[in-house]
N, C-alpha and C positions, 0 to 999 in steps of 0.2 A: 874138055879136063874139068871144065868149071862144074860141071854135073857134080862132080866128086867133090868139091868143098863142103857143101854143108855135111856130109856123112863124115869127113874128117873133123870140120868145127865139133860136131856132136859127140864124135867118138874122143875125140884129144880135149875138151873144153865141160860138157854134159851140159846137162839141161839147162845151167840159167844163159847158156848162150845161144842163140836160135838164128840159122841160118836161113834164108830164100833168095832166090833171084831178083834182080831189080836192075831193069835194063840191062847193060852189058857188066855188072856189076853183081857180086852176090853178097846182099847186107846181113849183115851181124848184129842182132838187137842183143846189147849187153846186160849186166845186170847194174853198171855204172848209171849218175841220173847225175845231167845239168842240175844246179843248183832250183829253177823253176819247176824241178818235177819231171822233164822230160826226160824221155830216155835218150841215152848215150849209143848212137849207133856207128858201127865203122864196118869199108867196105873192102872187099876182098876181088882182085881178078888175077887170072894167072893168063901168061904170055909165054908160049913157052916151056920152059922147065921154073921160070921167076914167079913167086909169087909179089902183087905189090898191093900192099894193107894200107886204107888209107879214111881219114872221116869224111874228105871232099869237103874242107873246108869248112863243116858245121862249126867245129869249137870254136875259133877266132871268129867267124860270122854270128855264134851267137852273144861271144862277148863283147862285138861292136856294138851290136842291140841296144845291150844295159846300159852303154852310155852315150851322153849328150855329144859329146866328140865324138867326130870321125878319128881319131888319130887317137892312137894310143900313146901314156906318158912314156919316158924313158924308161920311169922304175917299171913299168907294167913288160915293156921291150925286155928288159933286160931278164928279167923273170921267168918272161916267154924262152929265151933262148938258155937258160937253166933249164929249163924243166926237159929241153930238146937234149941239152946235154947229159943230163941223168939218166934219162931212160932211152937214149940213143939212137933219135927218131928227126928223122930230116922236116926241116921247114920251107915249103917252096910252093909261092904263088898263093899263101893263105892257106894251105893244105898240111894235115901231118901227114907225113908218109915214111913207108919202112918197106922195104923190101927182105926177101928170104927167098933161099933156093931149094931150098927141101920140106917135102911136106910134112917131116918131123919138128919144124922150126917157126910153122904155122900159129898155132897156139900161142905160144909166146910174141910173136909180132900183133895176133890180132888184142892181145892183154895188153902189151904195151901203147899200143893205138891209143887203147880205153883209158887207159891210166892217163896220160897225156892228155886228150880231150878233157879226163877229169879233171886235173892239175890248172890248165889255162882257164877252164871255169870256173875256178874256183878263186882266179884275178880277180872277178867280183867284187868280191869282199873289198879288196884296198883299195877300189872306187868307189864304194859305198862306204867305207871308213870316213874317208877324205873326205866326200861330202856331207857327211855329219860331222866331221870335227872341223870342216869349213864355215858350215852353217852355222853351229855352236858359238865359234870365233866372234862370226856377225853380230851375234844377239847380245854376246858378253858384250861391246864393242857399244853395242845402243844404251846397252844396263849402265854400261861407267858413264857414257856421254849424257845420260838421262839421268844421272845420279841416284839412282834406286841399289840401294845395298844386296847383294845376291854371294851364293856360293855355289859352285859347280860340283858336278859329278857326287850329289850327296847321295850315300846309301842309306836306303830303308828297308824294316823289317815288315813283313807284308803280313796277314793274319794267317797266310798256309804256313810261315818260316822261311819262307822266300826271301832274300835280300834282294830288291830293285835298288838301280842306280838311274835317279831323276837328275836329267840335265842341268834346271835353276832350282834353285830354292830362292825365291826375294823375299824383303820383306821391308814394307813402307809404315808409315804412320797407322793405316785403317787394320792392314790383317797382309797375312803372308799368304805367299803361294806358293805351291810347285810345280812346276814348266817341263813336261816333254816335247822335245823335238823332234819333227818328225820332217826327214828330210831323204830323199832319193830321189836317184836321176833314172829308175829303172821302173817301171808299173808292174812286172813281176815282184818285185819287193815293197811294192806301197800297201797292197794288202797284206803282208806278213808283219810292216813294221803297223801298221794300224791294228791289227789286233793284238802284238806285244804290248801295245800301249794300253789296249783298252783291257786286257787281262792286268797290268799293273797296275792300274787305277781301281778294280775291282779290289785286287787284294791289298790295296792301301787304302781301304774306304773307310776303317775307323780315322785314320790323320785327319777326313773331312768333318766327322762329328765329333771330333773330343772337345773341351772346353776351349782349347786354343784353336779351332777349328780352320785348316787350312783350305784354299782356295786351289782344286784341280783345273791347272790348264794347259792343254793341246796347242803348241803352235805349230802348223803347217806351211812348210815351204812349198806353196802355191804358185811360184813363181814356174816352178816344174807343171809340166800338165802329163801326169803322172797319174793323177787323183780321179779317183768315180768321184759320183754322190755320196755311194752307197759308204765309201773313207768316211767322208764328212760326216754324215749320219750319226754311224759307227762312234769319233770321238765325242762328236757333240750329245750324244744321249747317257755320257758320263762326266763331261769335262765340260768346262767354257773352251769353245771352239776360238782361235783367232788365225791369222792370216798375216804370213811373212807381207806379203803385198800392201797392207795395213798397218805398216810398223809402228806408225807414232800413235794409233786406235790402241795398239796391243799396249803401250807403255802408257799409255790413259787411265785403261781400263786398269793394271795393274796395281794404280794408285788410290782409283776408287775403292770404296767401302764393297 
């Protein structure tokens, strides 16, 4: 009966869902994507009259790889359970699972498991936000300790008309500086964050050449081994590159002319 599953998927879900054999399962490629661009797959198997639909643990596995910790936070655990309740799916041994007893219910089951995988992977954004907030708090504490005046989350208009939120604006006797903080626990997010900051500096370039020109500083949390040499070269091509592992030097250079 498993041979009929691809036909049912094609008939019920259309061309955006593609089913093909995958060992003892039928793999269904969905139109959903993980935040790093990988396609979300759902797997189907029929035993007697019951269809089992699962992600084979890929969503929670993906989420684990994005974190520096092997354990999920209580907030993430709560949100994962909420996803299960909202979509009516079961979480068992790291897998998203759903059973259905009728071929007519298969399309809805595949869609719900795919949606659950998508929502669980989106919890990565809560981890990323927490990482950045924690890092900027540490930077703020350092600036206070070294008595460098600053403002946080400064909104500035770029040449394109887009508004950018720069993490810090500092002011010393010699010169003012704008500081973007780059912090993440994910290799996949590191390049996206790098490109975002480089785009911001390009759009804000008029602030560096004005009469009261400001320094552009990119502060990278290099204590996380997620950055490539290309990431460092990109930010260094348009701003002053600073490393959090050398925070004392970062502060001294802020004071410099």
